[in-house]
MIPA-610381 format. One record per atom (N, C-alpha, C): atom name; x, y, z. Coordinates in nm, 4 decimals. Layout:
<lomars>
    a          X          Y          Z
   CA          X          Y          Z
...
</lomars>
This chain:
<lomars>
    a          X          Y          Z
    N    14.0047    18.7610     4.8506
   CA    13.9602    18.7054     4.9501
    C    13.8642    18.7561     5.0814
    N    13.7241    18.7112     5.0919
   CA    13.6648    18.7863     5.2083
    C    13.7396    18.7878     5.3316
    N    13.7138    18.8361     5.4358
   CA    13.7749    18.8409     5.5671
    C    13.7258    18.7220     5.6537
    N    13.7482    18.5961     5.5993
   CA    13.7031    18.4744     5.6555
    C    13.7961    18.4516     5.7609
    N    13.7625    18.4067     5.8891
   CA    13.8364    18.3589     6.0089
    C    13.9293    18.2305     5.9604
    N    14.0448    18.2088     5.9917
   CA    14.1008    18.0903     5.9489
    C    14.1539    18.0274     6.0648
    N    14.1589    17.8994     6.1135
   CA    14.2270    17.8297     6.2062
    C    14.2793    17.6922     6.1883
    N    14.4167    17.6908     6.2320
   CA    14.4949    17.5647     6.1733
    C    14.4946    17.4616     6.2915
    N    14.4574    17.3396     6.2589
   CA    14.5013    17.2341     6.3552
    C    14.6213    17.1832     6.3300
    N    14.7077    17.1839     6.4351
   CA    14.8492    17.1374     6.4000
    C    14.8829    17.0226     6.4934
    N    14.9271    16.9035     6.4538
   CA    14.9890    16.7935     6.5258
    C    15.0740    16.7167     6.4204
    N    15.1232    16.6086     6.4909
   CA    15.2184    16.5055     6.4189
    C    15.1335    16.3994     6.3839
    N    15.1497    16.3458     6.2609
   CA    15.0825    16.2433     6.1853
    C    15.0439    16.1406     6.3183
    N    14.9059    16.0851     6.3109
   CA    14.8510    15.9843     6.4090
    C    14.8007    16.0492     6.5358
    N    14.7855    16.1889     6.5526
   CA    14.7732    16.2320     6.6744
    C    14.6011    16.2355     6.6975
    N    14.5486    16.2332     6.5845
   CA    14.3722    16.2928     6.6033
    C    14.3626    16.4037     6.5239
    N    14.4034    16.4784     6.4233
   CA    14.3913    16.6093     6.3704
    C    14.2586    16.5878     6.3216
    N    14.2008    16.4786     6.2386
   CA    14.1149    16.4650     6.1307
    C    13.9893    16.4224     6.2472
    N    13.9956    16.3389     6.3231
   CA    13.8923    16.3294     6.4511
    C    13.8628    16.4366     6.5220
    N    13.9522    16.5276     6.5644
   CA    13.9316    16.6418     6.6230
    C    13.8482    16.7338     6.5137
    N    13.9035    16.7624     6.3911
   CA    13.8402    16.8413     6.2872
    C    13.6859    16.7943     6.2585
    N    13.6754    16.6864     6.2497
   CA    13.5337    16.6103     6.2514
    C    13.4302    16.6654     6.3607
    N    13.4635    16.6604     6.4581
   CA    13.3974    16.6872     6.5555
    C    13.3666    16.8675     6.5784
    N    13.4775    16.9263     6.5359
   CA    13.4714    17.0811     6.5595
    C    13.3457    17.0919     6.4379
    N    13.3704    17.0204     6.3305
   CA    13.2632    17.0811     6.2020
    C    13.1332    17.0365     6.2498
    N    13.1114    16.9361     6.3149
   CA    12.9768    16.8884     6.3578
    C    12.9285    16.9857     6.4602
    N    13.0116    17.0510     6.5558
   CA    12.9816    17.1485     6.6672
    C    12.9526    17.2767     6.5793
    N    13.0366    17.3221     6.5138
   CA    13.0306    17.4383     6.4241
    C    12.8611    17.4450     6.3590
    N    12.8654    17.3482     6.2777
   CA    12.7337    17.3111     6.1989
    C    12.6107    17.3260     6.2777
    N    12.6362    17.2414     6.3958
   CA    12.5185    17.2812     6.4899
    C    12.5012    17.4108     6.5450
    N    12.5611    17.5151     6.5325
   CA    12.5429    17.6523     6.5647
    C    12.5315    17.7267     6.4585
    N    12.4839    17.6416     6.3377
   CA    12.4466    17.7582     6.2018
    C    12.5681    17.7930     6.1424
    N    12.6888    17.7463     6.1410
   CA    12.8017    17.7999     6.0739
    C    12.8243    17.7262     5.9332
    N    12.8647    17.8196     5.8556
   CA    12.9077    17.7613     5.7205
    C    13.0564    17.7336     5.7229
    N    13.1128    17.5970     5.6977
   CA    13.2465    17.5472     5.7311
    C    13.2960    17.5305     5.6068
    N    13.4440    17.5691     5.5701
   CA    13.5105    17.5087     5.5063
    C    13.6585    17.4573     5.5497
    N    13.7059    17.3690     5.4825
   CA    13.8324    17.2874     5.5593
    C    13.9224    17.2466     5.4354
    N    14.0205    17.2927     5.4756
   CA    14.1633    17.2793     5.3708
    C    14.2637    17.1656     5.4384
    N    14.2973    17.0708     5.3666
   CA    14.3794    16.9798     5.4334
    C    14.5268    17.0138     5.3608
    N    14.6093    16.9851     5.4352
   CA    14.7497    16.9962     5.3898
    C    14.7947    16.8386     5.3580
    N    14.8456    16.8260     5.2240
   CA    14.9122    16.6843     5.1835
    C    15.0002    16.7033     5.1650
    N    15.1168    16.6318     5.2406
   CA    15.2438    16.6353     5.1761
    C    15.2690    16.5352     5.0761
    N    15.1800    16.4806     5.0524
   CA    15.2193    16.3689     4.9588
    C    15.1338    16.4034     4.7946
    N    15.1725    16.3402     4.6734
   CA    15.1030    16.3714     4.5968
    C    14.9606    16.2971     4.6018
    N    14.8474    16.3749     4.5601
   CA    14.7370    16.2862     4.5766
    C    14.6399    16.3234     4.4086
    N    14.5363    16.2386     4.4098
   CA    14.4676    16.2512     4.2774
    C    14.3154    16.2008     4.3109
    N    14.2422    16.2944     4.3000
   CA    14.0757    16.2613     4.3510
    C    14.0147    16.2353     4.2237
    N    14.0768    16.2087     4.0770
   CA    14.0178    16.1833     3.9854
    C    14.0313    16.0516     3.9637
    N    13.9765    15.9741     3.8699
   CA    13.9819    15.8310     3.8721
    C    13.9971    15.8148     3.7182
    N    14.0943    15.7091     3.7127
   CA    14.1494    15.6660     3.5623
    C    14.0158    15.6383     3.4963
    N    14.0419    15.6784     3.3598
   CA    13.9648    15.6559     3.2516
    C    13.8113    15.7442     3.2699
    N    13.7976    15.8105     3.3372
   CA    13.6856    15.8885     3.3634
    C    13.7117    16.0175     3.2879
    N    13.6133    16.0848     3.2437
   CA    13.6329    16.2171     3.1553
    C    13.7085    16.2978     3.1940
    N    13.6878    16.3174     3.3147
   CA    13.7753    16.4625     3.3669
    C    13.9057    16.3941     3.4033
    N    13.9275    16.2861     3.4131
   CA    14.0887    16.2155     3.4008
    C    14.1278    16.2390     3.2711
    N    14.0626    16.1932     3.1635
   CA    14.0945    16.2029     3.0506
    C    14.1363    16.3590     2.9979
    N    14.0499    16.4559     3.0256
   CA    14.0980    16.6077     3.0022
    C    14.2441    16.6341     3.0733
    N    14.2630    16.6108     3.1874
   CA    14.3703    16.6164     3.2545
    C    14.4984    16.5758     3.1816
    N    14.4615    16.4213     3.1093
   CA    14.5638    16.3788     3.0566
    C    14.5991    16.4215     2.9307
    N    14.4975    16.4951     2.8619
   CA    14.5211    16.5906     2.7345
    C    14.5934    16.6978     2.7452
    N    14.5818    16.7628     2.9027
   CA    14.6780    16.8622     2.9061
    C    14.5967    16.9730     2.9674
    N    14.4773    16.9502     2.9997
   CA    14.3810    17.0670     3.0771
    C    14.4375    17.1290     3.1948
    N    14.4679    17.2597     3.2101
   CA    14.5280    17.3057     3.3389
    C    14.4214    17.3102     3.4159
    N    14.2971    17.3207     3.3883
   CA    14.1843    17.3251     3.4885
    C    14.0842    17.2188     3.4294
    N    14.0317    17.1555     3.5507
   CA    13.9130    17.0527     3.4617
    C    13.8098    17.0521     3.5851
    N    13.6773    17.0620     3.5555
   CA    13.5843    17.0789     3.6648
    C    13.4557    16.9880     3.6363
    N    13.3973    16.9060     3.7425
   CA    13.3012    16.8445     3.7194
    C    13.1884    16.8929     3.8302
    N    13.0661    16.8888     3.7735
   CA    12.9524    16.9696     3.8646
    C    12.8299    16.8564     3.8692
    N    12.7723    16.8492     3.9643
   CA    12.6082    16.7852     3.9572
    C    12.5441    16.9024     4.0377
    N    12.4066    16.8371     4.0699
   CA    12.3006    16.9098     4.1005
    C    12.3623    16.9412     4.2674
    N    12.4470    16.8602     4.3241
   CA    12.4593    16.8704     4.4623
    C    12.6004    16.9055     4.5185
    N    12.6920    16.8934     4.4027
   CA    12.8510    16.9350     4.4396
    C    12.9157    16.9488     4.2989
    N    13.0175    17.0258     4.3364
   CA    13.1091    17.0552     4.2391
    C    13.2681    17.0387     4.2666
    N    13.3676    16.9794     4.2011
   CA    13.4949    17.0207     4.2287
    C    13.5648    17.0696     4.1086
    N    13.6817    17.1558     4.1473
   CA    13.7495    17.1869     4.0145
    C    13.9101    17.1462     4.0586
    N    13.9512    17.0948     3.9666
   CA    14.0925    17.0176     3.9663
    C    14.2184    17.1492     3.8886
    N    14.2931    17.1650     3.9774
   CA    14.3748    17.2907     3.8973
    C    14.4989    17.2119     3.8815
    N    14.5613    17.1849     3.8002
   CA    14.6660    17.1018     3.7613
    C    14.7912    17.1616     3.7222
    N    14.8136    17.2227     3.8635
   CA    14.9101    17.3243     3.8602
    C    14.9760    17.3431     4.0075
    N    15.0850    17.3877     4.0392
   CA    15.1075    17.4117     4.1722
    C    15.0427    17.5439     4.2265
    N    14.9932    17.5521     4.3348
   CA    14.9298    17.6751     4.4043
    C    14.9562    17.6974     4.5600
    N    14.9712    17.8035     4.5995
   CA    15.0073    17.8352     4.7045
    C    14.8904    17.8393     4.8062
    N    14.8864    17.8102     4.9386
   CA    14.7934    17.8082     5.0350
    C    14.7082    17.9329     5.0080
    N    14.7986    18.0435     4.9984
   CA    14.7060    18.1730     4.9878
    C    14.5991    18.2000     4.8731
    N    14.6458    18.1593     4.7635
   CA    14.6091    18.1593     4.6610
    C    14.4706    18.0650     4.6585
    N    14.4713    17.9616     4.6858
   CA    14.3503    17.8625     4.7445
    C    14.2718    17.9124     4.7999
    N    14.3286    17.9796     4.9462
   CA    14.2399    18.0224     5.0073
    C    14.1479    18.1317     4.9709
    N    14.2003    18.2199     4.8793
   CA    14.1472    18.3379     4.8103
    C    14.0277    18.2779     4.7223
    N    14.0062    18.1689     4.7019
   CA    13.9146    18.1119     4.6204
    C    13.7718    18.0657     4.6997
    N    13.8077    18.0673     4.8230
   CA    13.6821    18.0361     4.9179
    C    13.6231    18.1570     4.9472
    N    13.4779    18.1177     4.9492
   CA    13.3964    18.2008     4.9764
    C    13.2708    18.1513     5.0347
    N    13.1897    18.2707     5.0660
   CA    13.0533    18.2096     5.1495
    C    13.0608    18.1261     5.2490
    N    13.1314    18.1398     5.3349
   CA    13.1450    18.0480     5.4326
    C    13.1894    18.1488     5.5884
    N    13.1645    18.0993     5.6891
   CA    13.1804    18.1653     5.8231
    C    13.3165    18.1357     5.8772
    N    13.3819    18.0335     5.8645
   CA    13.4993    17.9836     5.9243
    C    13.5775    17.9122     5.7998
    N    13.7193    17.8861     5.8132
   CA    13.7809    17.7963     5.7441
    C    13.8875    17.7268     5.8522
    N    13.8693    17.5990     5.8508
   CA    13.9662    17.5163     5.9118
    C    14.0485    17.4447     5.8417
    N    14.1965    17.4602     5.8941
   CA    14.2965    17.4155     5.8045
    C    14.3609    17.2958     5.9028
    N    14.3834    17.1699     5.8033
   CA    14.4543    17.0753     5.8665
    C    14.5808    17.0873     5.8318
    N    14.7004    17.0939     5.9156
   CA    14.8157    17.1030     5.9167
    C    14.8658    17.2766     5.9050
    N    14.9394    17.2874     5.8221
   CA    15.0186    17.4416     5.7921
    C    15.0686    17.4879     5.9440
    N    15.1754    17.4100     5.9747
   CA    15.2484    17.4842     6.1142
    C    15.2903    17.6095     6.0903
    N    15.3066    17.6388     5.9770
   CA    15.3741    17.7717     5.9560
    C    15.3095    17.8684     5.8990
    N    15.1714    17.8655     5.9133
   CA    15.0632    17.9426     5.8278
    C    15.0733    18.0699     5.9338
    N    15.0387    18.1727     5.9311
   CA    15.0040    18.3104     6.0056
    C    14.8701    18.3176     6.0823
    N    14.8010    18.2092     6.0566
   CA    14.7010    18.2341     6.1567
    C    14.6847    18.1574     6.2599
    N    14.5586    18.1761     6.3458
   CA    14.5621    18.0993     6.4824
    C    14.5847    17.9288     6.4937
    N    14.6844    17.9107     6.5596
   CA    14.6884    17.7529     6.5629
    C    14.6366    17.6800     6.6964
    N    14.5792    17.5752     6.6559
   CA    14.5196    17.4814     6.7736
    C    14.6287    17.3584     6.7582
    N    14.6846    17.3460     6.8533
   CA    14.8008    17.2160     6.8643
    C    14.6933    17.0800     6.9322
    N    14.7274    16.9939     6.8508
   CA    14.6961    16.8536     6.9303
    C    14.8036    16.7772     6.9891
    N    14.8082    16.7267     7.0908
   CA    14.9094    16.6266     7.1319
    C    14.8448    16.5048     7.2058
    N    14.8932    16.4166     7.1802
   CA    14.8289    16.2858     7.2323
    C    14.9372    16.1848     7.2952
    N    14.9069    16.1521     7.4230
   CA    15.0200    16.0640     7.5190
    C    15.0691    15.9571     7.4215
    N    14.9705    15.8775     7.3469
   CA    15.0363    15.7680     7.2945
    C    15.1360    15.8038     7.1864
    N    15.1444    15.8696     7.1341
   CA    15.2315    15.9167     7.0442
    C    15.3610    15.9298     7.0750
    N    15.3878    15.9909     7.1690
   CA    15.5016    16.0106     7.2423
    C    15.5765    16.1428     7.1965
    N    15.5119    16.1995     7.1123
   CA    15.5621    16.3290     7.0664
    C    15.5381    16.4660     7.1382
    N    15.6012    16.5629     7.0865
   CA    15.5785    16.6813     7.1600
    C    15.4808    16.7534     7.0835
    N    15.4671    16.8918     7.1270
   CA    15.3628    16.9879     7.0639
    C    15.4377    17.0008     6.9385
    N    15.3585    17.0081     6.8360
   CA    15.4124    17.0296     6.6984
    C    15.4808    17.1694     6.6358
    N    15.4403    17.2554     6.7584
   CA    15.4718    17.4114     6.7452
    C    15.5076    17.4715     6.8837
    N    15.5857    17.5609     6.9019
   CA    15.6020    17.6039     7.0492
    C    15.4425    17.6577     7.0767
    N    15.4274    17.6443     7.2157
   CA    15.3057    17.6706     7.2842
    C    15.2567    17.7945     7.2710
    N    15.3708    17.9048     7.2565
   CA    15.3223    18.0363     7.2535
    C    15.2625    18.0736     7.1374
    N    15.2828    17.9699     7.0280
   CA    15.2307    18.0353     6.8957
    C    15.0979    17.9748     6.8781
    N    15.0518    17.9329     6.9906
   CA    14.8912    17.8587     6.9842
    C    14.7895    17.9102     7.0628
    N    14.6721    17.9233     6.9777
   CA    14.5559    17.9992     7.0426
    C    14.5043    17.8972     7.1310
    N    14.5167    17.7740     7.1378
   CA    14.4852    17.6474     7.2170
    C    14.5845    17.5028     7.2071
    N    14.5578    17.4419     7.3018
   CA    14.6358    17.3040     7.3088
    C    14.5094    17.2415     7.3566
    N    14.5144    17.1045     7.2748
   CA    14.4149    16.9785     7.2866
    C    14.4838    16.8864     7.3176
    N    14.4749    16.8335     7.4470
   CA    14.5759    16.7285     7.4723
    C    14.5110    16.6208     7.5655
    N    14.5758    16.4935     7.5771
   CA    14.5536    16.4166     7.7137
    C    14.6698    16.3980     7.7859
    N    14.7662    16.4571     7.7888
   CA    14.8981    16.5089     7.8383
    C    14.8759    16.5976     7.9550
    N    14.9136    16.5593     8.0543
   CA    14.9280    16.6452     8.1781
    C    15.0527    16.7983     8.1397
    N    14.9861    16.8822     8.1017
   CA    15.0879    16.9704     8.0662
    C    15.1702    17.0467     8.1912
    N    15.2608    17.0255     8.2161
   CA    15.3322    17.1148     8.3520
    C    15.3649    17.2639     8.3257
    N    15.4444    17.3308     8.4004
   CA    15.4731    17.4398     8.4248
    C    15.5516    17.4968     8.2918
    N    15.5897    17.4087     8.2322
   CA    15.6823    17.4504     8.0866
    C    15.5943    17.5302     7.9933
    N    15.4695    17.5248     8.0036
   CA    15.3971    17.5825     7.8709
    C    15.3203    17.6874     7.9607
    N    15.3146    17.8279     7.8842
   CA    15.2737    17.9414     7.9441
    C    15.1263    17.9060     7.9845
    N    15.0715    17.9440     8.1186
   CA    14.9333    17.9502     8.1516
    C    14.8470    18.0040     8.0749
    N    14.8866    18.1308     7.9802
   CA    14.8180    18.1919     7.9399
    C    14.7307    18.1408     7.7852
    N    14.7927    18.0057     7.7727
   CA    14.7317    17.9198     7.6707
    C    14.6273    17.8237     7.7115
    N    14.5040    17.8406     7.6441
   CA    14.3907    17.7407     7.7258
    C    14.4400    17.6097     7.6676
    N    14.3973    17.5114     7.7435
   CA    14.4280    17.3730     7.7232
    C    14.2994    17.3029     7.7411
    N    14.2802    17.2267     7.6591
   CA    14.1341    17.1321     7.6351
    C    14.1844    16.9922     7.6350
    N    14.0520    16.9323     7.6938
   CA    14.0801    16.7671     7.6797
    C    14.0357    16.7427     7.5159
    N    14.0788    16.6218     7.4848
   CA    14.0814    16.5696     7.3557
    C    13.9114    16.5768     7.2789
    N    13.8231    16.5573     7.3976
   CA    13.6709    16.5600     7.3979
    C    13.6011    16.6811     7.4251
    N    13.6881    16.8025     7.4757
   CA    13.6053    16.9111     7.4929
    C    13.6049    16.9805     7.3636
    N    13.4888    16.9581     7.2774
   CA    13.4599    17.0255     7.1623
    C    13.3932    17.1451     7.1615
    N    13.2876    17.1532     7.2558
   CA    13.2127    17.2726     7.3113
    C    13.2886    17.3481     7.3360
    N    13.3883    17.3552     7.4477
   CA    13.4552    17.4518     7.4990
    C    13.5669    17.5070     7.4019
    N    13.6303    17.4355     7.3109
   CA    13.7331    17.4613     7.2155
    C    13.6367    17.5512     7.0966
    N    13.5175    17.5001     7.0652
   CA    13.4380    17.5849     6.9627
    C    13.4158    17.7050     7.0356
    N    13.3719    17.7526     7.1533
   CA    13.3298    17.8555     7.2381
    C    13.4640    17.9493     7.2076
    N    13.5752    17.8923     7.2438
   CA    13.7079    17.9834     7.2271
    C    13.7491    18.0260     7.1110
    N    13.7305    17.9446     6.9952
   CA    13.7323    17.9994     6.8661
    C    13.6383    18.1067     6.8106
    N    13.5063    18.0735     6.8450
   CA    13.4237    18.1535     6.7962
    C    13.4195    18.2970     6.8835
    N    13.5080    18.3120     7.0064
   CA    13.5298    18.4306     7.0952
    C    13.6912    18.4774     7.0648
    N    13.7449    18.4125     6.9961
   CA    13.8837    18.4471     6.9292
    C    13.9108    18.5947     6.8754
    N    14.0000    18.6903     6.9137
   CA    13.9893    18.8060     6.8490
    C    13.9708    18.8324     6.7161
    N    14.0639    18.7416     6.6366
   CA    14.0583    18.7368     6.4986
    C    13.9265    18.7064     6.4267
    N    13.8215    18.6297     6.5064
   CA    13.6701    18.5845     6.4627
    C    13.6049    18.7183     6.4907
    N    13.5990    18.7591     6.6104
   CA    13.5544    18.8759     6.6819
    C    13.5718    19.0118     6.5662
    N    13.6727    19.0480     6.5207
   CA    13.7130    19.1290     6.4622
    C    13.6343    19.1368     6.3117
    N    13.6596    19.0089     6.2722
   CA    13.5956    18.9939     6.1321
    C    13.4401    19.0413     6.1250
    N    13.3686    18.9823     6.2431
   CA    13.2429    19.0041     6.2387
    C    13.2048    19.1701     6.2789
    N    13.2921    19.2219     6.3623
   CA    13.2799    19.3683     6.3803
    C    13.2530    19.4502     6.2336
    N    13.3374    19.3931     6.1641
   CA    13.3517    19.4788     6.0134
    C    13.2114    19.4383     5.9441
    N    13.1475    19.3740     5.9655
   CA    13.0334    19.3068     5.8584
    C    12.9407    19.3952     5.8613
</lomars>
């Protein structure tokens, strides 16, 4: 895999990970970045449609089936895959954002929303940043930057200045 920086957005369900990711993608794209997103799904999912050719290929036993048009492509691998194996297949982007993966070894941005009543999903010490509408008191280290739910510009500035991102570009 190329040395593409990865940042994981972590939060409990219903906290706003997807909304934050949409905003991050928009801001990164406005700065000329090529962005990949990997979503963790704890449930079984299927992007194929019953009766379509690719679905029929899978039903017939294909381990991999692909569909391609003039503007997009999808590869369905009908077998277990680790996140590392999937990340190894991503190329030609400047940054990878992951939704979830609390136990991944890349920088985490934790999202906490007062309305959920839930704590941070990972210890604050493990976070590059915390995005929240909760007033965080002294229980969290002051060294972890905090951003409001709508401070996407500040968060992207931090991401692009993060040591892992900077190291990657120094070796290009």
